[in-house]
N, C-alpha and C positions, 0 to 999 in steps of 0.2 A: 506438336499441337499447341495452338495459341492458348494462353492462360486468360480466362474470362473473369476470374474473381477480382473484385475491386481491391486495391492494395491499401495497406495501412499508411497514413501520412507520416512523413518525417518533418518535424518542425512546421507542421501545418501544410506542407506541400505534398500531394500524392506522389508516391514513388513512380507510378506509371508515367506521370508528367515529367519527372526528373529524368527517367530513362529515355524519354523520347527526344530530349534536347540534345543538340550537338555539343560535344565536349567543350568546344571553345566558348560557348555561350552559357554553360552550366556552372553557376557560381558555387553549386554544391559538389562539383566534380572533386573527387578525392574523399568525400564523406560517404558516398554511396558506391559500392562495388559496381563494375560495369555490368555484370550479370547478377541481378538481384530482383526476385519477385516474391510476392507474399506467400504464395502457396508452397513453393519450395522452401522458403525460410521457416514456415510452420513445421514442415517435415524435418528440417535441420534441427530445430529446437527440440522436437520430440526425440530425435536421434541422440542429441547431446544428453537429454534427460535419461534416456534408457541406457546410456553407456555408463552411468554412475552405478557403482556396485553396492552401495549401502543406502538405506533410507535417509540417513542424515545428510549424505552427499546430495541426494536428490532434493531434499528440503533446501539446502544452501543454494543449489542451482536455481530452483524455482523462486526463491526469495530475491535473488539478483535479477532474474527475468522480470518479476513483478515490478521491481523498482525501475529498471531500464526501459522496459517495453510493456507497460501494463495492458495495452489493448491485446497484444499477442498472448500474454499470460492468461488473461481471462477468456480469450477466444479458445485457447487450447484446453483450459479448464472446463469450459462448457461442453466441448466436444469429446472430452475424455474424463468425465466426472468420476466414474468409478475408479480410475487410475489415480487421479489427482487428489481426491478427498483424503485418503489415508496418509498422504504425504504432507499436505498443507495443514491438516488438522489431526485428529486422533487416528492412529496411535503415534505417528512420528513426532507430532508437536510436543509430546512429553519429553522425548529425547532432546529436542531442540531447546526446551526450557532448561533441562539439566545442564546443557552445554553452552547456554546462551552467552555467558561472559567470555567463553573461549572462541566461539565462532562469530562473534559480533563484527559486523562490517560498518554499517551506518544506521543512524536512528530511524525507526519506523513510526514513532509516535512521540508523545510527550511524557517525560518523566517529571513528576511533581513530588518533591520530598518534604519531609517535616520541616526542613530548613526554610522552605518557601512560605511557611505559615505567616500570615499577615500581608503576603503579596501574591496569593494564588491567582487572583484575577490578572495580574500583570504577566504571569507565566502563560496563562491560557491565551491571552491576547497575542502572544508571539506565534501562535499556530498559523500556518501558511494560508488556510482557507477559512477564516473566522466566519464570514458571511454564508458560507456554503454548508457548514456542519449540520447534519441532521441525525446522525446516530453515533454514539460513543460507547465503546466497550472499556470498562474500567476495572482493573484488578489491583489488589494490594499484594499479590503474590504469596499470601499467607497459607493457602491450601490449594496448590496447583494439582489438578486431577487427583490421583492418589499418591502424589510424590512428596507432599509436605510443604513446609515453609521454604520457598525458593527466592523470596525477596524480589528484586528487580528482574531476576531471571524469568519472571512470569510474563514479561512483555510479549513473547510469541503467542500467548493465549489471546491477548487483545487483538494483535495484528491478524492472527489466524481466523478468529471469529468474524472480523470485519471483511476479510477476503471472501468468506462464505456469504456474507450479506451481499457483496457485490456480485459474486458468481451466481448465487442461488436466488436472489430476489431483484437483481438489477439496480441496487442502490448505487448511485454514481460514486466513483472512487474518491472524488474530492469532497464528498459529503460525509466521509467516515473519519473518525478521530480515535485512534488507539491511545489509551492512557495507562500508565503504570504508576501507582502511588508508592513512594519509597518511605515507609515508616519504620525502617530497620528490618532485621531478620534475626530470628533466634536459632538459626542453623549455623553452628560454629564453623563448619568447614568453609562456608562462604565468607565469614568474617576473617578467616585466615588466608583466603585465596587471593594472591596478588592481582589476579585478573578480574576479580569480582567488581562489577560496575556500580554497585549500590553503596549506600552509607554503611560504614563499619561500626554499627551500633546495634544493640538489642532493640526489639520492638518497643515503641512508646507505650505508656500506660493507657488504660481504657479511657480515662477522662481526657487525656491529651489527644487521643485519636478522635474522640467525639467532637471536640472543639475544631480539630482539623477538618473533619468530614462536614461539619456544618458550614464552615467557611468555603470548602470546596464546592458543595452543592449550590450554595447561594451564588458563588462566582460562575459556575457553569450556567445557571439559569440567566444570569445577567449578561454573560459574554455570548452565549449561544442560545438565544430564546426559543429556537425551533428544534433543539436537540432532544433526542430520546437517550436516556442513560441506561446502559445495561451493566449491572454489577456481575462480576465473574470471579469465582474461586477465592472468595473471602473465607476466613475460618467459619466454622459452623455457627457459633454464637453470633458473630458479627454479621454473617449473611442474613440471618433472621432479623437481627436488631436493626440494621440499616435499611433493609427493605421496608420494614414496618414504620420506621422513623420518617421516611421520605415519600412513600408511595402515594400519600394523599396531598402532598405539597408539590411534587414534581412528577413528570412522566418518566418513571423508572420501573425497571423490572430486574429480577435476579434469575439468570438462566439456570443456575444450579437448582434452584427451588422450583421456579415456575416452568421454565423450558423443559427441564428433565421430567417434571410431573406431567406436562402436557403431552410429550412424545410417548411416554410410557402409557398414559391413559388411552391414547389412540391405539397403540399396539395391543394393549390389554383388552380394549373393547372388541377388536376383531378376533383375538384369541378366545375370549370368553364365549363368543357366539359359536365358534367351532367346538369348544370344549362342552358347552351345554348341549349342542346338537348330538354329541357322542354319548353323553351321560343321561340326557333327559332332565338334567337339573335346571331349575329356573335361573335366569341371569341374576336375580336378586339373592340367590343362595350361595354365590361364590364366596370363598374365604381366602384372604390374602395374607401371607406370611412374609414379612420384610426381614431380611438378614442384613443388618446395617441400619443404624439409627442416627446418622449424622444429618447435616442439612439437606443433602440430596435425598436420603431415605425418607425422612419425615416430610420433606416437601412433596415427594411423589405420593406418599400415603395421604396427605391432605388433598392432593389433586384427585386421587382415585376415589375419595369419598363421593365425588360428583357422579361417578359411574353408578353408584347405588342410589343416590337421590334421584337420578334420571329414571331409575326403575321404580320409583315411587316410595322408597324408604325415607324415613326421617333422618335428620342429621345424626341423631344419637344411634339409630339403628345402623346407619352406614358406618359409624365409628366402630361399632361392635363387630363388624366383618373384617377388621384389620388387627393384626398382631405384629409386634416389633421384637426383634432379637438384637441385642447389642453385644459388646465384648464380654459382658457378664451373664449372658443368657437371655431368657424370656424376660421382657419388661413387664413388671406388675407392681401394684401399689405398695404392697407390704414388704417389698424387697429392700426399701430404703429410700432416701432422698434422691430425687431425679432432677436433671436439668429441665428447664422450662419447656424446651421444644419436644421432649419425650413424654411429657405428662398427658398430652391430649390422647395418646393411644395406649397409655399404661393400663393394664388389665385390672379390673376391679373384681372379676369373677374367678380369680385364682389366688389362693392363699397358701399353697403348698410350699415345699422346699424349692430352693433355686433349681432351675432346669437349664442346664448348659449344653447338653448334647443335642445337636440339630436333628438327628434322627428321632430321638425321644420327643422333641418338641413337635416334629411333624406328626408323629403318631398320636400325640395329645390333641393338637389343633385340628388335624386332618384338613389342611388347606388344599384348595384347588389350584392355587398359584403360589409359587415361591420366587421372590424377587431379591436379587443380590445387589447391594450398594455398599459393600464392606471394604473393597480393595484388598480382600484376602484371597490370594490365588488358590484355586482348587478347593475352596471351602465346600463346594457342592460335590462331595465324593460320590463314587459309585453307589454306596449305601444310601446316601441322601436322595439321589435320583431314583433309585429303586423303590424307596419308601414313597416318594411322590407318585410313581407309576402304579404302585400297589393300591393306592387310594383313588386313582382317577384313570378312566379310559384314555383321556388325552390330557396329561398334566401340563400345566403352564409353568415354564421355567425360564426366567429372564435374568441371566448373570450380566449385570449392567455396568460393572466397574471397568474403568479405563486406566491405562492402556491394556492391550491384550494380555500381557504378562500378569496383570492383576485381576483378570476375569475369574469369577468364582468357579467356572467350569468351561470346557471347550464344547463346541457344537458336536464334535465327534463323540465325546463322552456322553453327552445328553442323549444322542440318538442311540448309541449302543446300549446304554443301560436302561432305556425306556422301550427298547425294541422298536424304535422308529416312531413311537406314538407322541413324542414330545412336541409341544407348541413352544418354539424357541425364539427369543430375541436377545441380542447382546448389545453392549455399549460400543464394542469395536467389531470390525468386520471379520467374519469367518468364511472360508471357502465352502461352496456347495459340496455335498458328499453323496455317494450312491449307497442306498440301503435297500436290500431285497429287490434289486433291479429298478429302483425308482430314484430319480435325482431329487434330493431334498435341499432346500435353500434356507439358510439362517437369516432370520430377520435381524435388522440392526436398528435399535432404538436410539438413533443418533439425533442429538438436539438440532442438527442442521436441517432436519425436516421441518422444525417448528419455528425457530427464532428468526430466520430471514423473512418468512411471510408475515409473522407476527409483528416484527419491527417495521416492515413495509406498510402494513395496515395502520400502524400507529403514526408513522410519518405522514401518510397521505390523508388520514382523518384529522391530523394535527391534534391529537388527543391531549387532554389536560392531565389524564392519569391512565394507568394501565390496570384495568379492573380484573377481578377474578373471572367475570363472565367473558371478557375478551380472550383471556388465556384458554378458558374452556372452549370457546368458539374455535380457536385455532386448532385445538386438539381434535374436535369433532370434524372440522374441515379436513384435517389430514386423514382421519379414519374413513371418511367418505370419498377420498380421492383415488382409491384403488380402482383400476380398470377391471372389466369382466375377465380379461385374460390373466391378470394378476391374482384375482380371486380364485380362478380355476387352478392356478398353480399352488394355492394354499398360502400365499404370501400374507404376512401381517402388516407389512409396510410396502408402499409403492416402490418401484425401481428408482434409484437415486438419479438416474439419467434424466428423469422427468421433473427435476427439482424446480425448474422455472414455472411450469404449468401448475405444479403443486402450490408454489408460493402465491400464484395469482389467486387460486381458490381460497387459500388460507387468508390472504390479505383482504379479500372481499368479505369473508365471514367476519373478520375482525372489525372492519369498518362498520358493518351492519350492527355488530354488538356495541361498538362505541356510540353509534347513533341511538340505540335503544337505551343505553345507560345515560345519555345526555352529556357525554364528556368530549364529543367531537367538536372541532372548530372549523369544519369545512361544510357549511350548510348546503352548498350547491350540489353536494353528492347525494343528499337525502332524496331528491326527486328522481334519481336515476333508477331504472329497473335493474334487476340483478344482472342480466346479461350485458346491459349497457355499462354498468359499473365494472364488471369483470373486464370488459374490453378497455375501459378507461384505465384501470389498474395496469393492464398489460402494456398500454401505450406509454406509461410513465417509467417503464423499466429501461435502464441503460443497457445497451446491447453492443458488444464489441464485434459481433459476427457480421460477415458479409451478408447482404440482404438475401442472397440466394440460399443461404444455409439456415436462416432463422426459422423458417416454417417447419423444419424437421424436428425442432426441439419442443 
């Protein structure tokens, strides 16, 4: 049967045209096999991928495919999103970072070290697509997922996030810029590792880093005036410090703080409605307990305050609905001196002894929702889950730590010990399970639901800054994106296979929010009606798929 799909070009010449030429006249003869068509080659690539026996082997194969044939890589990614996402990002990207210096082939982005201080702009100008850059993911490798200080081994985080921008939101590949800042590492095993690719020195002082970051951000703005900068996996204190330092000067966001907060707010909004329907409790009466008070935990807590203010509560009343637990137990004022980022949610209404047992804390707080961002595996024990279920007809339990092995509990455990009543979302994927004859699906509060659409909206609106209202708009856009069929299945998040349509909806809401805030620089979009704007956003998305396939996504 004849193949009707259009074929991916080689060196700008369609393969179909190459194959139709006589061998004697084909100057590409020898570069293209005699029997080569795009559809069969896509199947061949999938066969090669699935022949790999470990996730890291699959990651290495897809990294090479992305470099050598990006159109094929993204085409397969879009049509196999559920299979590809856990390989190119969490959970496999964690292992890729741990092994990066050992599996390194070729550079995927820019490495900028403390030795470049004074000439950072010169390094940036060496990038292959200076005029095209629109989105950059920047990490210093100091807190990669829950794995600690990995130094330049954090580069797969930047590359992986940008692959999801391309696949999930149609950002053009040549518009992306992965950057890893090498400011040293405090992990001795990397300093002793002969294969380690970074500087063999301890991390620089806070003051030296601040000078470096000021030069870096000024150089980014001068070299790439249209770029959005996304900070990723900085240490907790630096994550908050540098977001606050630059967010009003440049268009920057921090995915660990804002992206995680937005995606959790979305899932929590849908879960809270189901929980309230079961209990009769008003939405404004929910009580949220955070297990983990680092940058991600506090960032999510700050974002979830908007859930309560939307219900009509004041900012102070919203803050009172949130409790934090860190490595020393319940966070409260009279416990002692606290880091700045924890003070916002430190309890003033508790002056008793330190409370460290999570079950005791649950019985004291009586939360309707328990969220884990601790990277402590199995912290949500059967007793913890049972305590949550004893207080709520439908307890909300979100173990959000990545990768899977650091998740606070498994989906199976949450279902078993709540008798199937749990409203569950995790940071990494879990398989569906059967309970009492019913198939239950785990929600995944993956940041990739949010940041591609948020970034696309920022790019298209040419925003001067990324405001809190824009992040909140992205979250509510995601919450509203569930289809009737997904709601009937009890899903808290839409199916990841619909990521492109989800990103269109989020980008549209983000553009509207930027316009309301007056930070947009694309005035021609303001007069468009919502449906027109949505179609315009869709038209701007890069698409590697054959035209016959696109309408199905």
